[in-house]
All heavy atoms as TSV, in Angstrom:
chain	resi	resn	atom	element	x	y	z
A	1	ASP	N	N	47.635	-5.124	-70.967
A	1	ASP	CA	C	46.894	-5.274	-69.723
A	1	ASP	C	C	47.724	-4.778	-68.544
A	1	ASP	O	O	47.228	-4.106	-67.669
A	1	ASP	CB	C	46.441	-6.729	-69.566
A	1	ASP	CG	C	45.445	-6.913	-68.468
A	1	ASP	OD1	O	44.491	-6.078	-68.372
A	1	ASP	OD2	O	45.582	-7.877	-67.669
A	2	LEU	N	N	48.983	-5.176	-68.499
A	2	LEU	CA	C	49.865	-4.743	-67.427
A	2	LEU	C	C	50.069	-3.236	-67.467
A	2	LEU	O	O	50.030	-2.569	-66.423
A	2	LEU	CB	C	51.231	-5.468	-67.530
A	2	LEU	CG	C	52.215	-5.171	-66.409
A	2	LEU	CD1	C	51.646	-5.605	-65.064
A	2	LEU	CD2	C	53.523	-5.943	-66.683
A	3	LEU	N	N	50.216	-2.678	-68.636
A	3	LEU	CA	C	50.367	-1.244	-68.788
A	3	LEU	C	C	49.096	-0.522	-68.293
A	3	LEU	O	O	49.174	0.489	-67.630
A	3	LEU	CB	C	50.684	-0.899	-70.238
A	3	LEU	CG	C	50.884	0.590	-70.538
A	3	LEU	CD1	C	52.067	1.130	-69.704
A	3	LEU	CD2	C	51.138	0.810	-71.992
A	4	ALA	N	N	47.956	-1.054	-68.631
A	4	ALA	CA	C	46.684	-0.465	-68.213
A	4	ALA	C	C	46.557	-0.473	-66.698
A	4	ALA	O	O	46.086	0.529	-66.105
A	4	ALA	CB	C	45.506	-1.198	-68.833
A	5	LYS	N	N	46.984	-1.547	-66.055
A	5	LYS	CA	C	46.945	-1.618	-64.583
A	5	LYS	C	C	47.892	-0.604	-63.976
A	5	LYS	O	O	47.552	0.045	-62.975
A	5	LYS	CB	C	47.300	-3.016	-64.113
A	5	LYS	CG	C	46.210	-4.035	-64.323
A	5	LYS	CD	C	46.587	-5.386	-63.780
A	5	LYS	CE	C	45.474	-6.393	-64.014
A	5	LYS	NZ	N	45.807	-7.708	-63.477
A	6	ARG	N	N	49.069	-0.441	-64.550
A	6	ARG	CA	C	50.010	0.562	-64.041
A	6	ARG	C	C	49.460	1.969	-64.179
A	6	ARG	O	O	49.602	2.793	-63.268
A	6	ARG	CB	C	51.350	0.431	-64.763
A	6	ARG	CG	C	52.136	-0.747	-64.337
A	6	ARG	CD	C	53.470	-0.782	-65.019
A	6	ARG	NE	N	54.222	-1.978	-64.627
A	6	ARG	CZ	C	55.260	-2.432	-65.290
A	6	ARG	NH1	N	55.717	-1.809	-66.342
A	6	ARG	NH2	N	55.874	-3.529	-64.841
A	7	GLU	N	N	48.868	2.225	-65.308
A	7	GLU	CA	C	48.264	3.545	-65.535
A	7	GLU	C	C	47.136	3.804	-64.545
A	7	GLU	O	O	47.016	4.927	-64.008
A	7	GLU	CB	C	47.776	3.678	-66.973
A	7	GLU	CG	C	48.883	3.799	-67.969
A	7	GLU	CD	C	48.364	3.923	-69.408
A	7	GLU	OE1	O	47.175	4.248	-69.615
A	7	GLU	OE2	O	49.160	3.624	-70.332
A	8	LEU	N	N	46.320	2.806	-64.315
A	8	LEU	CA	C	45.203	2.958	-63.376
A	8	LEU	C	C	45.754	3.234	-61.959
A	8	LEU	O	O	45.251	4.135	-61.266
A	8	LEU	CB	C	44.330	1.737	-63.373
A	8	LEU	CG	C	43.161	1.731	-62.393
A	8	LEU	CD1	C	42.205	2.913	-62.670
A	8	LEU	CD2	C	42.409	0.406	-62.441
A	9	ARG	N	N	46.732	2.482	-61.533
A	9	ARG	CA	C	47.332	2.701	-60.238
A	9	ARG	C	C	47.915	4.105	-60.102
A	9	ARG	O	O	47.762	4.757	-59.088
A	9	ARG	CB	C	48.436	1.669	-59.940
A	9	ARG	CG	C	47.885	0.336	-59.561
A	9	ARG	CD	C	48.991	-0.614	-59.164
A	9	ARG	NE	N	48.430	-1.912	-58.877
A	9	ARG	CZ	C	49.123	-2.986	-58.625
A	9	ARG	NH1	N	50.426	-2.923	-58.615
A	9	ARG	NH2	N	48.544	-4.134	-58.394
A	10	SER	N	N	48.516	4.569	-61.174
A	10	SER	CA	C	49.067	5.923	-61.161
A	10	SER	C	C	47.982	6.962	-61.016
A	10	SER	O	O	48.091	7.917	-60.281
A	10	SER	CB	C	49.858	6.142	-62.447
A	10	SER	OG	O	50.363	7.457	-62.490
A	11	GLU	N	N	46.900	6.760	-61.789
A	11	GLU	CA	C	45.744	7.709	-61.706
A	11	GLU	C	C	45.137	7.711	-60.333
A	11	GLU	O	O	44.777	8.754	-59.782
A	11	GLU	CB	C	44.711	7.317	-62.758
A	11	GLU	CG	C	45.119	7.541	-64.173
A	11	GLU	CD	C	45.190	9.016	-64.552
A	11	GLU	OE1	O	44.462	9.824	-63.958
A	11	GLU	OE2	O	45.963	9.339	-65.470
A	12	VAL	N	N	45.003	6.524	-59.749
A	12	VAL	CA	C	44.441	6.414	-58.390
A	12	VAL	C	C	45.331	7.117	-57.395
A	12	VAL	O	O	44.887	7.893	-56.533
A	12	VAL	CB	C	44.180	4.957	-57.976
A	12	VAL	CG1	C	43.841	4.838	-56.507
A	12	VAL	CG2	C	43.087	4.355	-58.840
A	13	ALA	N	N	46.661	6.912	-57.504
A	13	ALA	CA	C	47.612	7.543	-56.573
A	13	ALA	C	C	47.509	9.050	-56.656
A	13	ALA	O	O	47.516	9.728	-55.644
A	13	ALA	CB	C	49.017	7.083	-56.880
A	14	VAL	N	N	47.426	9.579	-57.841
A	14	VAL	CA	C	47.292	11.027	-58.016
A	14	VAL	C	C	45.996	11.518	-57.434
A	14	VAL	O	O	45.948	12.537	-56.716
A	14	VAL	CB	C	47.402	11.417	-59.536
A	14	VAL	CG1	C	47.026	12.863	-59.748
A	14	VAL	CG2	C	48.810	11.157	-60.028
A	15	ALA	N	N	44.908	10.828	-57.716
A	15	ALA	CA	C	43.585	11.224	-57.174
A	15	ALA	C	C	43.572	11.213	-55.661
A	15	ALA	O	O	43.060	12.119	-55.024
A	15	ALA	CB	C	42.491	10.327	-57.741
A	16	VAL	N	N	44.156	10.167	-55.065
A	16	VAL	CA	C	44.203	10.068	-53.590
A	16	VAL	C	C	45.065	11.209	-53.056
A	16	VAL	O	O	44.693	11.869	-52.055
A	16	VAL	CB	C	44.777	8.700	-53.138
A	16	VAL	CG1	C	45.089	8.701	-51.644
A	16	VAL	CG2	C	43.779	7.598	-53.480
A	17	SER	N	N	46.175	11.513	-53.655
A	17	SER	CA	C	47.042	12.566	-53.153
A	17	SER	C	C	46.397	13.961	-53.236
A	17	SER	O	O	46.760	14.852	-52.498
A	17	SER	CB	C	48.378	12.597	-53.915
A	17	SER	OG	O	48.205	13.057	-55.217
A	18	ASN	N	N	45.396	14.081	-54.112
A	18	ASN	CA	C	44.697	15.381	-54.230
A	18	ASN	C	C	43.479	15.524	-53.308
A	18	ASN	O	O	42.816	16.537	-53.285
A	18	ASN	CB	C	44.256	15.597	-55.684
A	18	ASN	CG	C	45.414	15.909	-56.566
A	18	ASN	OD1	O	46.383	16.583	-56.178
A	18	ASN	ND2	N	45.407	15.404	-57.791
A	19	LEU	N	N	43.179	14.468	-52.541
A	19	LEU	CA	C	42.070	14.585	-51.577
A	19	LEU	C	C	42.451	15.497	-50.445
A	19	LEU	O	O	43.633	15.634	-50.113
A	19	LEU	CB	C	41.753	13.204	-50.987
A	19	LEU	CG	C	41.113	12.165	-51.868
A	19	LEU	CD1	C	41.027	10.828	-51.143
A	19	LEU	CD2	C	39.746	12.594	-52.326
A	20	PRO	N	N	41.446	16.128	-49.812
A	20	PRO	CA	C	41.720	16.876	-48.594
A	20	PRO	C	C	42.392	15.979	-47.563
A	20	PRO	O	O	42.117	14.742	-47.556
A	20	PRO	CB	C	40.318	17.313	-48.142
A	20	PRO	CG	C	39.502	17.341	-49.365
A	20	PRO	CD	C	40.034	16.205	-50.210
A	21	GLU	N	N	43.248	16.528	-46.723
A	21	GLU	CA	C	44.089	15.724	-45.847
A	21	GLU	C	C	43.340	14.672	-45.028
A	21	GLU	O	O	43.750	13.492	-45.045
A	21	GLU	CB	C	44.872	16.662	-44.883
A	21	GLU	CG	C	45.797	15.920	-43.997
A	21	GLU	CD	C	46.585	16.803	-43.036
A	21	GLU	OE1	O	46.197	17.968	-42.916
A	21	GLU	OE2	O	47.541	16.303	-42.453
A	22	LYS	N	N	42.288	15.053	-44.318
A	22	LYS	CA	C	41.613	14.056	-43.469
A	22	LYS	C	C	40.931	12.984	-44.289
A	22	LYS	O	O	40.886	11.823	-43.893
A	22	LYS	CB	C	40.648	14.771	-42.531
A	22	LYS	CG	C	41.352	15.484	-41.409
A	22	LYS	CD	C	40.393	15.953	-40.348
A	22	LYS	CE	C	41.166	16.554	-39.181
A	22	LYS	NZ	N	40.310	16.837	-38.036
A	23	GLU	N	N	40.392	13.337	-45.435
A	23	GLU	CA	C	39.765	12.334	-46.307
A	23	GLU	C	C	40.829	11.381	-46.824
A	23	GLU	O	O	40.648	10.163	-46.871
A	23	GLU	CB	C	39.055	12.993	-47.478
A	23	GLU	CG	C	37.781	13.727	-47.058
A	23	GLU	CD	C	37.095	14.428	-48.199
A	23	GLU	OE1	O	37.385	14.098	-49.381
A	23	GLU	OE2	O	36.253	15.314	-47.930
A	24	ARG	N	N	41.985	11.935	-47.245
A	24	ARG	CA	C	43.082	11.099	-47.734
A	24	ARG	C	C	43.538	10.119	-46.662
A	24	ARG	O	O	43.715	8.924	-46.907
A	24	ARG	CB	C	44.258	11.980	-48.180
A	24	ARG	CG	C	45.394	11.198	-48.753
A	24	ARG	CD	C	46.511	12.091	-49.218
A	24	ARG	NE	N	47.193	12.731	-48.107
A	24	ARG	CZ	C	47.183	14.047	-47.828
A	24	ARG	NH1	N	46.538	14.902	-48.605
A	24	ARG	NH2	N	47.817	14.516	-46.773
A	25	ILE	N	N	43.713	10.596	-45.452
A	25	ILE	CA	C	44.122	9.741	-44.321
A	25	ILE	C	C	43.093	8.663	-44.073
A	25	ILE	O	O	43.418	7.486	-43.906
A	25	ILE	CB	C	44.416	10.589	-43.089
A	25	ILE	CG1	C	45.653	11.474	-43.349
A	25	ILE	CG2	C	44.630	9.674	-41.875
A	25	ILE	CD1	C	45.856	12.521	-42.274
A	26	ALA	N	N	41.806	9.050	-44.020
A	26	ALA	CA	C	40.751	8.098	-43.724
A	26	ALA	C	C	40.697	7.004	-44.793
A	26	ALA	O	O	40.578	5.796	-44.470
A	26	ALA	CB	C	39.410	8.800	-43.613
A	27	VAL	N	N	40.765	7.386	-46.045
A	27	VAL	CA	C	40.707	6.395	-47.140
A	27	VAL	C	C	41.932	5.500	-47.089
A	27	VAL	O	O	41.839	4.260	-47.206
A	27	VAL	CB	C	40.611	7.102	-48.518
A	27	VAL	CG1	C	40.850	6.152	-49.665
A	27	VAL	CG2	C	39.237	7.787	-48.658
A	28	THR	N	N	43.108	6.072	-46.916
A	28	THR	CA	C	44.333	5.302	-46.883
A	28	THR	C	C	44.366	4.312	-45.698
A	28	THR	O	O	44.711	3.151	-45.887
A	28	THR	CB	C	45.560	6.254	-46.804
A	28	THR	OG1	O	45.537	7.116	-47.929
A	28	THR	CG2	C	46.851	5.477	-46.787
A	29	LEU	N	N	44.002	4.812	-44.536
A	29	LEU	CA	C	44.013	3.919	-43.379
A	29	LEU	C	C	42.981	2.796	-43.495
A	29	LEU	O	O	43.235	1.654	-43.088
A	29	LEU	CB	C	43.733	4.707	-42.091
A	29	LEU	CG	C	44.834	5.687	-41.658
A	29	LEU	CD1	C	44.417	6.423	-40.409
A	29	LEU	CD2	C	46.162	5.002	-41.451
A	30	SER	N	N	41.857	3.112	-44.110
A	30	SER	CA	C	40.819	2.104	-44.256
A	30	SER	C	C	41.187	1.033	-45.288
A	30	SER	O	O	41.126	-0.158	-45.017
A	30	SER	CB	C	39.517	2.773	-44.690
A	30	SER	OG	O	38.471	1.823	-44.811
A	31	TYR	N	N	41.616	1.469	-46.485
A	31	TYR	CA	C	41.814	0.512	-47.567
A	31	TYR	C	C	43.212	-0.051	-47.693
A	31	TYR	O	O	43.380	-1.178	-48.202
A	31	TYR	CB	C	41.386	1.151	-48.895
A	31	TYR	CG	C	39.899	1.378	-48.937
A	31	TYR	CD1	C	39.335	2.628	-48.716
A	31	TYR	CD2	C	39.029	0.308	-49.143
A	31	TYR	CE1	C	37.983	2.845	-48.704
A	31	TYR	CE2	C	37.647	0.513	-49.144
A	31	TYR	CZ	C	37.127	1.772	-48.942
A	31	TYR	OH	O	35.772	1.929	-48.932
A	32	LEU	N	N	44.216	0.660	-47.199
A	32	LEU	CA	C	45.580	0.151	-47.288
A	32	LEU	C	C	46.065	-0.442	-45.986
A	32	LEU	O	O	46.798	-1.398	-45.965
A	32	LEU	CB	C	46.540	1.261	-47.766
A	32	LEU	CG	C	46.277	1.816	-49.160
A	32	LEU	CD1	C	47.294	2.868	-49.561
A	32	LEU	CD2	C	46.243	0.708	-50.197
A	33	GLU	N	N	45.644	0.159	-44.862
A	33	GLU	CA	C	46.080	-0.299	-43.552
A	33	GLU	C	C	45.027	-1.203	-42.902
A	33	GLU	O	O	45.286	-1.747	-41.831
A	33	GLU	CB	C	46.434	0.875	-42.645
A	33	GLU	CG	C	47.484	1.811	-43.195
A	33	GLU	CD	C	48.836	1.163	-43.356
A	33	GLU	OE1	O	49.176	0.251	-42.555
A	33	GLU	OE2	O	49.554	1.510	-44.288
A	34	HIS	N	N	43.856	-1.300	-43.486
A	34	HIS	CA	C	42.762	-2.131	-43.000
A	34	HIS	C	C	42.359	-1.784	-41.540
A	34	HIS	O	O	42.063	-2.686	-40.757
A	34	HIS	CB	C	43.091	-3.597	-43.144
A	34	HIS	CG	C	43.478	-3.972	-44.551
A	34	HIS	ND1	N	42.595	-3.997	-45.569
A	34	HIS	CD2	C	44.712	-4.265	-45.071
A	34	HIS	CE1	C	43.220	-4.313	-46.686
A	34	HIS	NE2	N	44.487	-4.484	-46.407
A	35	MET	N	N	42.379	-0.511	-41.208
A	35	MET	CA	C	41.977	-0.091	-39.900
A	35	MET	C	C	40.483	0.081	-39.818
A	35	MET	O	O	39.822	0.360	-40.808
A	35	MET	CB	C	42.687	1.246	-39.538
A	35	MET	CG	C	44.185	1.113	-39.344
A	35	MET	SD	S	45.026	2.669	-39.060
A	35	MET	CE	C	44.436	3.112	-37.423
A	36	THR	N	N	39.936	-0.088	-38.629
A	36	THR	CA	C	38.499	0.099	-38.420
A	36	THR	C	C	38.195	1.600	-38.331
A	36	THR	O	O	39.103	2.417	-38.142
A	36	THR	CB	C	38.045	-0.561	-37.100
A	36	THR	OG1	O	38.648	0.123	-36.010
A	36	THR	CG2	C	38.374	-2.049	-37.073
A	37	LEU	N	N	36.914	1.921	-38.478
A	37	LEU	CA	C	36.516	3.328	-38.377
A	37	LEU	C	C	36.828	3.878	-36.993
A	37	LEU	O	O	37.174	5.039	-36.858
A	37	LEU	CB	C	35.051	3.469	-38.716
A	37	LEU	CG	C	34.693	3.252	-40.178
A	37	LEU	CD1	C	33.198	3.179	-40.409
A	37	LEU	CD2	C	35.327	4.336	-41.072
A	38	LYS	N	N	36.693	3.028	-35.965
A	38	LYS	CA	C	37.005	3.464	-34.626
A	38	LYS	C	C	38.501	3.836	-34.513
A	38	LYS	O	O	38.850	4.857	-33.981
A	38	LYS	CB	C	36.664	2.370	-33.636
A	38	LYS	CG	C	36.869	2.764	-32.191
A	38	LYS	CD	C	36.369	1.683	-31.238
A	38	LYS	CE	C	36.497	2.142	-29.801
A	38	LYS	NZ	N	35.973	1.110	-28.874
A	39	GLN	N	N	39.352	2.977	-35.088
A	39	GLN	CA	C	40.790	3.253	-35.062
A	39	GLN	C	C	41.112	4.492	-35.874
A	39	GLN	O	O	41.971	5.300	-35.477
A	39	GLN	CB	C	41.562	2.048	-35.645
A	39	GLN	CG	C	41.475	0.810	-34.763
A	39	GLN	CD	C	42.012	-0.409	-35.482
A	39	GLN	OE1	O	41.814	-0.602	-36.684
A	39	GLN	NE2	N	42.718	-1.262	-34.716
A	40	ILE	N	N	40.467	4.660	-37.012
A	40	ILE	CA	C	40.725	5.815	-37.865
A	40	ILE	C	C	40.288	7.088	-37.110
A	40	ILE	O	O	41.021	8.090	-37.131
A	40	ILE	CB	C	39.977	5.722	-39.206
A	40	ILE	CG1	C	40.556	4.545	-40.006
A	40	ILE	CG2	C	40.034	7.000	-39.988
A	40	ILE	CD1	C	39.715	4.146	-41.206
A	41	GLY	N	N	39.132	7.040	-36.458
A	41	GLY	CA	C	38.695	8.167	-35.669
A	41	GLY	C	C	39.676	8.553	-34.588
A	41	GLY	O	O	39.979	9.722	-34.397
A	42	GLN	N	N	40.219	7.548	-33.899
A	42	GLN	CA	C	41.226	7.829	-32.871
A	42	GLN	C	C	42.473	8.440	-33.466
A	42	GLN	O	O	43.042	9.398	-32.931
A	42	GLN	CB	C	41.597	6.507	-32.146
A	42	GLN	CG	C	40.476	5.991	-31.285
A	42	GLN	CD	C	40.764	4.588	-30.734
A	42	GLN	OE1	O	41.610	3.877	-31.238
A	42	GLN	NE2	N	39.997	4.228	-29.688
A	43	GLU	N	N	42.891	7.965	-34.624
A	43	GLU	CA	C	44.078	8.508	-35.292
A	43	GLU	C	C	43.881	9.966	-35.705
A	43	GLU	O	O	44.810	10.786	-35.610
A	43	GLU	CB	C	44.395	7.654	-36.522
A	43	GLU	CG	C	45.625	8.015	-37.253
A	43	GLU	CD	C	46.886	7.576	-36.546
A	43	GLU	OE1	O	46.853	6.621	-35.740
A	43	GLU	OE2	O	47.948	8.156	-36.866
A	44	LEU	N	N	42.655	10.291	-36.156
A	44	LEU	CA	C	42.351	11.637	-36.624
A	44	LEU	C	C	41.855	12.564	-35.532
A	44	LEU	O	O	41.684	13.755	-35.758
A	44	LEU	CB	C	41.331	11.583	-37.772
A	44	LEU	CG	C	41.803	10.942	-39.060
A	44	LEU	CD1	C	40.654	10.784	-40.029
A	44	LEU	CD2	C	42.926	11.751	-39.684
A	45	GLY	N	N	41.539	11.992	-34.373
A	45	GLY	CA	C	40.989	12.787	-33.296
A	45	GLY	C	C	39.543	13.188	-33.527
A	45	GLY	O	O	39.117	14.284	-33.144
A	46	VAL	N	N	38.791	12.300	-34.181
A	46	VAL	CA	C	37.379	12.557	-34.455
A	46	VAL	C	C	36.575	11.327	-34.017
A	46	VAL	O	O	37.137	10.279	-33.690
A	46	VAL	CB	C	37.123	12.853	-35.951
A	46	VAL	CG1	C	37.868	14.085	-36.401
A	46	VAL	CG2	C	37.506	11.659	-36.827
A	47	THR	N	N	35.275	11.466	-34.061
A	47	THR	CA	C	34.409	10.318	-33.677
A	47	THR	C	C	34.439	9.269	-34.781
A	47	THR	O	O	34.790	9.565	-35.925
A	47	THR	CB	C	32.954	10.767	-33.421
A	47	THR	OG1	O	32.427	11.246	-34.669
A	47	THR	CG2	C	32.871	11.839	-32.333
A	48	GLU	N	N	33.987	8.072	-34.425
A	48	GLU	CA	C	33.863	7.004	-35.389
A	48	GLU	C	C	32.904	7.408	-36.530
A	48	GLU	O	O	33.149	7.127	-37.696
A	48	GLU	CB	C	33.357	5.764	-34.684
A	48	GLU	CG	C	33.293	4.516	-35.555
A	48	GLU	CD	C	32.890	3.285	-34.753
A	48	GLU	OE1	O	32.863	3.319	-33.515
A	48	GLU	OE2	O	32.595	2.263	-35.430
A	49	SER	N	N	31.839	8.099	-36.161
A	49	SER	CA	C	30.872	8.571	-37.148
A	49	SER	C	C	31.496	9.549	-38.129
A	49	SER	O	O	31.276	9.460	-39.337
A	49	SER	CB	C	29.645	9.192	-36.452
A	49	SER	OG	O	28.772	9.724	-37.359
A	50	ARG	N	N	32.302	10.459	-37.593
A	50	ARG	CA	C	32.984	11.441	-38.450
A	50	ARG	C	C	33.996	10.763	-39.364
A	50	ARG	O	O	34.172	11.129	-40.523
A	50	ARG	CB	C	33.621	12.551	-37.615
A	50	ARG	CG	C	34.304	13.628	-38.435
A	50	ARG	CD	C	33.314	14.429	-39.274
A	50	ARG	NE	N	33.980	15.421	-40.063
A	50	ARG	CZ	C	33.730	15.707	-41.316
A	50	ARG	NH1	N	32.716	15.093	-41.945
A	50	ARG	NH2	N	34.390	16.624	-41.964
A	51	ALA	N	N	34.710	9.775	-38.840
A	51	ALA	CA	C	35.660	9.021	-39.637
A	51	ALA	C	C	34.940	8.351	-40.810
A	51	ALA	O	O	35.435	8.338	-41.951
A	51	ALA	CB	C	36.374	7.968	-38.798
A	52	CYS	N	N	33.765	7.843	-40.561
A	52	CYS	CA	C	32.932	7.222	-41.610
A	52	CYS	C	C	32.572	8.255	-42.677
A	52	CYS	O	O	32.655	7.986	-43.869
A	52	CYS	CB	C	31.699	6.566	-41.035
A	52	CYS	SG	S	30.657	5.702	-42.203
A	53	GLN	N	N	32.150	9.438	-42.207
A	53	GLN	CA	C	31.824	10.515	-43.153
A	53	GLN	C	C	32.995	10.894	-44.000
A	53	GLN	O	O	32.883	11.110	-45.207
A	53	GLN	CB	C	31.301	11.721	-42.377
A	53	GLN	CG	C	29.962	11.507	-41.728
A	53	GLN	CD	C	29.569	12.688	-40.830
A	53	GLN	OE1	O	30.426	13.500	-40.434
A	53	GLN	NE2	N	28.311	12.777	-40.482
A	54	LEU	N	N	34.168	11.044	-43.365
A	54	LEU	CA	C	35.374	11.423	-44.098
A	54	LEU	C	C	35.750	10.376	-45.154
A	54	LEU	O	O	36.115	10.712	-46.293
A	54	LEU	CB	C	36.538	11.666	-43.143
A	54	LEU	CG	C	36.417	12.898	-42.261
A	54	LEU	CD1	C	37.444	12.844	-41.107
A	54	LEU	CD2	C	36.613	14.170	-43.093
A	55	ARG	N	N	35.708	9.136	-44.765
A	55	ARG	CA	C	36.044	8.040	-45.701
A	55	ARG	C	C	35.035	8.018	-46.847
A	55	ARG	O	O	35.432	7.943	-48.035
A	55	ARG	CB	C	36.052	6.702	-45.000
A	55	ARG	CG	C	36.501	5.590	-45.939
A	55	ARG	CD	C	36.341	4.211	-45.345
A	55	ARG	NE	N	34.948	3.933	-45.102
A	55	ARG	CZ	C	34.502	2.829	-44.548
A	55	ARG	NH1	N	35.326	1.898	-44.158
A	55	ARG	NH2	N	33.197	2.672	-44.381
A	56	SER	N	N	33.777	8.163	-46.536
A	56	SER	CA	C	32.747	8.140	-47.569
A	56	SER	C	C	32.880	9.305	-48.539
A	56	SER	O	O	32.758	9.124	-49.766
A	56	SER	CB	C	31.333	8.181	-46.942
A	56	SER	OG	O	31.117	7.019	-46.161
A	57	GLN	N	N	33.156	10.465	-48.000
A	57	GLN	CA	C	33.356	11.656	-48.867
A	57	GLN	C	C	34.577	11.489	-49.735
A	57	GLN	O	O	34.608	11.825	-50.910
A	57	GLN	CB	C	33.466	12.928	-48.052
A	57	GLN	CG	C	33.585	14.199	-48.868
A	57	GLN	CD	C	32.359	14.465	-49.735
A	57	GLN	OE1	O	31.233	14.200	-49.349
A	57	GLN	NE2	N	32.591	14.998	-50.910
A	58	GLY	N	N	35.667	10.911	-49.177
A	58	GLY	CA	C	36.864	10.672	-49.941
A	58	GLY	C	C	36.613	9.681	-51.073
A	58	GLY	O	O	37.050	9.933	-52.203
A	59	VAL	N	N	35.894	8.602	-50.806
A	59	VAL	CA	C	35.570	7.620	-51.810
A	59	VAL	C	C	34.690	8.255	-52.907
A	59	VAL	O	O	34.912	8.025	-54.092
A	59	VAL	CB	C	34.907	6.379	-51.218
A	59	VAL	CG1	C	34.324	5.472	-52.291
A	59	VAL	CG2	C	35.883	5.640	-50.327
A	60	LYS	N	N	33.773	9.081	-52.493
A	60	LYS	CA	C	32.923	9.753	-53.465
A	60	LYS	C	C	33.720	10.649	-54.399
A	60	LYS	O	O	33.518	10.657	-55.605
A	60	LYS	CB	C	31.866	10.606	-52.712
A	60	LYS	CG	C	30.858	11.264	-53.567
A	60	LYS	CD	C	29.818	12.014	-52.711
A	60	LYS	CE	C	28.827	12.771	-53.523
A	60	LYS	NZ	N	27.856	13.483	-52.676
A	61	ARG	N	N	34.645	11.399	-53.823
A	61	ARG	CA	C	35.512	12.263	-54.643
A	61	ARG	C	C	36.372	11.439	-55.589
A	61	ARG	O	O	36.566	11.813	-56.746
A	61	ARG	CB	C	36.434	13.107	-53.759
A	61	ARG	CG	C	35.766	14.249	-53.034
A	61	ARG	CD	C	36.825	15.024	-52.255
A	61	ARG	NE	N	36.264	15.744	-51.133
A	61	ARG	CZ	C	35.936	17.035	-51.188
A	61	ARG	NH1	N	36.067	17.717	-52.297
A	61	ARG	NH2	N	35.432	17.609	-50.127
A	62	LEU	N	N	36.908	10.325	-55.102
A	62	LEU	CA	C	37.735	9.473	-55.928
A	62	LEU	C	C	36.918	8.927	-57.104
A	62	LEU	O	O	37.404	8.915	-58.243
A	62	LEU	CB	C	38.322	8.308	-55.135
A	62	LEU	CG	C	39.445	8.652	-54.140
A	62	LEU	CD1	C	39.789	7.463	-53.315
A	62	LEU	CD2	C	40.642	9.203	-54.886
A	63	ARG	N	N	35.723	8.473	-56.840
A	63	ARG	CA	C	34.880	7.938	-57.909
A	63	ARG	C	C	34.609	9.018	-58.947
A	63	ARG	O	O	34.656	8.749	-60.175
A	63	ARG	CB	C	33.544	7.447	-57.361
A	63	ARG	CG	C	33.655	6.120	-56.693
A	63	ARG	CD	C	32.281	5.585	-56.274
A	63	ARG	NE	N	32.443	4.302	-55.641
A	63	ARG	CZ	C	31.738	3.923	-54.595
A	63	ARG	NH1	N	30.836	4.694	-54.068
A	63	ARG	NH2	N	31.931	2.726	-54.065
A	64	PHE	N	N	34.355	10.262	-58.492
A	64	PHE	CA	C	34.100	11.339	-59.420
A	64	PHE	C	C	35.324	11.657	-60.267
A	64	PHE	O	O	35.235	11.799	-61.465
A	64	PHE	CB	C	33.648	12.608	-58.644
A	64	PHE	CG	C	33.378	13.774	-59.505
A	64	PHE	CD1	C	32.173	13.857	-60.215
A	64	PHE	CD2	C	34.289	14.780	-59.637
A	64	PHE	CE1	C	31.923	14.948	-61.035
A	64	PHE	CE2	C	34.035	15.863	-60.462
A	64	PHE	CZ	C	32.849	15.962	-61.164
A	65	ARG	N	N	36.493	11.738	-59.622
A	65	ARG	CA	C	37.714	12.066	-60.329
A	65	ARG	C	C	38.201	10.962	-61.253
A	65	ARG	O	O	38.874	11.232	-62.232
A	65	ARG	CB	C	38.811	12.396	-59.330
A	65	ARG	CG	C	38.557	13.717	-58.616
A	65	ARG	CD	C	39.603	14.071	-57.622
A	65	ARG	NE	N	39.218	15.341	-56.982
A	65	ARG	CZ	C	39.816	15.782	-55.869
A	65	ARG	NH1	N	40.777	15.120	-55.301
A	65	ARG	NH2	N	39.408	16.951	-55.379
A	66	LEU	N	N	37.851	9.722	-60.934
A	66	LEU	CA	C	38.350	8.586	-61.707
A	66	LEU	C	C	37.303	8.072	-62.722
A	66	LEU	O	O	37.556	7.115	-63.439
A	66	LEU	CB	C	38.781	7.445	-60.800
A	66	LEU	CG	C	39.957	7.766	-59.912
A	66	LEU	CD1	C	40.188	6.699	-58.876
A	66	LEU	CD2	C	41.242	7.978	-60.762
A	67	ARG	N	N	36.159	8.725	-62.819
A	67	ARG	CA	C	35.083	8.221	-63.687
A	67	ARG	C	C	35.551	8.157	-65.149
A	67	ARG	O	O	35.172	7.252	-65.874
A	67	ARG	CB	C	33.834	9.046	-63.558
A	67	ARG	CG	C	33.918	10.423	-64.103
A	67	ARG	CD	C	32.699	11.282	-63.795
A	67	ARG	NE	N	32.741	12.566	-64.424
A	67	ARG	CZ	C	33.492	13.558	-64.018
A	67	ARG	NH1	N	34.256	13.439	-62.945
A	67	ARG	NH2	N	33.508	14.718	-64.658
A	68	SER	N	N	36.386	9.089	-65.577
A	68	SER	CA	C	36.855	9.089	-66.971
A	68	SER	C	C	37.870	7.966	-67.251
A	68	SER	O	O	37.993	7.522	-68.373
A	68	SER	CB	C	37.479	10.448	-67.319
A	68	SER	OG	O	38.611	10.659	-66.501
A	69	VAL	N	N	38.540	7.491	-66.204
A	69	VAL	CA	C	39.494	6.417	-66.362
A	69	VAL	C	C	38.780	5.105	-66.679
A	69	VAL	O	O	39.233	4.303	-67.449
A	69	VAL	CB	C	40.370	6.235	-65.089
A	69	VAL	CG1	C	41.301	5.090	-65.222
A	69	VAL	CG2	C	41.153	7.541	-64.856
A	70	ARG	N	N	37.591	4.911	-66.055
A	70	ARG	CA	C	36.835	3.665	-66.236
A	70	ARG	C	C	36.160	3.582	-67.597
A	70	ARG	O	O	35.871	2.552	-68.096
A	70	ARG	CB	C	35.792	3.525	-65.143
A	70	ARG	CG	C	36.409	3.279	-63.777
A	70	ARG	CD	C	35.352	3.108	-62.742
A	70	ARG	NE	N	34.685	4.404	-62.526
A	70	ARG	CZ	C	33.462	4.554	-62.096
A	70	ARG	NH1	N	32.735	3.528	-61.752
A	70	ARG	NH2	N	32.936	5.745	-61.895
A	71	ASP	N	N	35.832	4.763	-68.163
A	71	ASP	CA	C	35.052	4.789	-69.425
A	71	ASP	C	C	35.905	4.411	-70.628
A	71	ASP	O	O	37.052	4.466	-70.696
A	71	ASP	CB	C	34.447	6.163	-69.629
A	71	ASP	CG	C	33.441	6.470	-68.527
A	71	ASP	OD1	O	32.967	5.530	-67.881
A	71	ASP	OD2	O	33.144	7.683	-68.368
């Protein structure tokens, strides 16, 4: 079980590192730094709405790339 969790974390880290830069930043700031979309937008120099789009697209890509890990 511990080994499976380590492998999953490793897979997630690789998948996150392969995201386009702004999506990677948006996902990381949201889920690891617990920043709001408004704060993320300010950090990236985009609107809150665009920050939401970037985070959503990043999460969508992660789900797609990690689908085989879950199966």
